[in-house]
C-alpha positions as CSV (number, residue, x, y, z in Angstrom):
1,X,14.5,0.4,10.8
2,X,11.8,-2.2,10.7
3,X,11.6,-5.9,10.0
4,X,9.1,-7.3,7.4
5,X,7.6,-10.7,7.3
6,X,6.3,-11.3,3.8
7,X,7.2,-14.0,1.3
8,X,7.0,-13.8,-2.5
9,X,4.3,-16.1,-3.7
10,X,2.3,-15.7,-0.4
11,X,-1.4,-14.6,-0.6
12,X,-2.0,-11.8,1.9
13,X,-5.4,-10.6,2.8
14,X,-5.5,-6.9,3.6
15,X,-8.3,-5.0,5.3
16,X,-9.2,-1.5,4.1
17,X,-7.5,-0.1,7.2
18,X,-4.2,-1.8,6.2
19,X,-4.0,0.3,3.0
20,X,-3.1,3.9,2.4
21,X,-6.2,4.3,0.3
22,X,-8.8,2.8,2.6
23,X,-11.6,3.6,0.2
24,X,-10.2,0.9,-2.1
25,X,-11.5,-1.7,0.4
26,X,-10.1,-5.0,1.4
27,X,-8.1,-7.2,-1.0
28,X,-6.4,-10.5,-1.3
29,X,-3.0,-10.2,-3.1
30,X,-0.6,-12.8,-4.4
31,X,2.7,-11.1,-3.7
32,X,5.2,-10.9,-6.5
33,X,7.3,-8.0,-5.2
34,X,8.0,-5.7,-2.2
35,X,9.4,-2.2,-2.5
36,X,10.3,0.2,0.3
37,X,8.9,3.7,0.1
38,X,11.4,6.6,0.1
39,X,8.9,9.4,0.3
40,X,6.4,7.7,2.6
41,X,3.6,9.6,4.4
42,X,4.6,11.2,7.7
43,X,4.1,9.3,11.0
44,X,3.9,5.9,9.4
45,X,6.1,3.5,7.6
46,X,4.9,2.0,4.4
47,X,5.9,-0.5,1.7
48,X,4.6,-1.2,-1.8
49,X,3.3,-4.7,-2.3
50,X,3.2,-5.7,-5.9
51,X,1.2,-8.7,-7.1
52,X,-2.0,-10.1,-8.5
53,X,-5.4,-9.6,-7.0
54,X,-7.2,-12.8,-6.0
55,X,-11.0,-12.8,-6.3
56,X,-13.4,-14.3,-3.8
57,X,-13.7,-17.3,-6.1
58,X,-9.9,-17.9,-6.0
59,X,-9.3,-16.7,-9.5
60,X,-6.4,-14.4,-10.5
61,X,-7.4,-10.8,-11.3
62,X,-5.6,-7.6,-12.2
63,X,-2.0,-6.7,-11.4
64,X,-1.8,-4.3,-8.5
65,X,0.6,-2.1,-6.5
66,X,-0.7,-1.5,-3.0
67,X,0.7,0.8,-0.4
68,X,0.6,-1.1,2.9
69,X,1.4,-0.2,6.5
70,X,4.6,-1.9,7.7
71,X,3.0,-2.7,11.0
72,X,0.6,-5.1,9.0
73,X,3.7,-7.0,7.8
74,X,5.9,-6.8,10.9
75,X,7.4,-9.8,12.7
76,X,5.0,-9.6,15.6
77,X,1.8,-9.8,13.5
78,X,0.4,-12.5,11.4
79,X,0.1,-11.9,7.6
80,X,-2.6,-14.5,7.0
């Protein structure tokens, strides 16, 4: 069991290392949904963050679903 700290409507900045597909690079995401992963990769706990990508200029971009490490969103780490 794990505890998540993410709010809908929050903008979360994720580094490449926070993502399952690190090659997709860093991203800022305006969160509109969170889903637990039933068939997650072994040795890690993951969640899907759903939302809208935010560009460097602050403008809204494409919709996205990003697989993120739970440790990135846990109670003892900052999500900002």
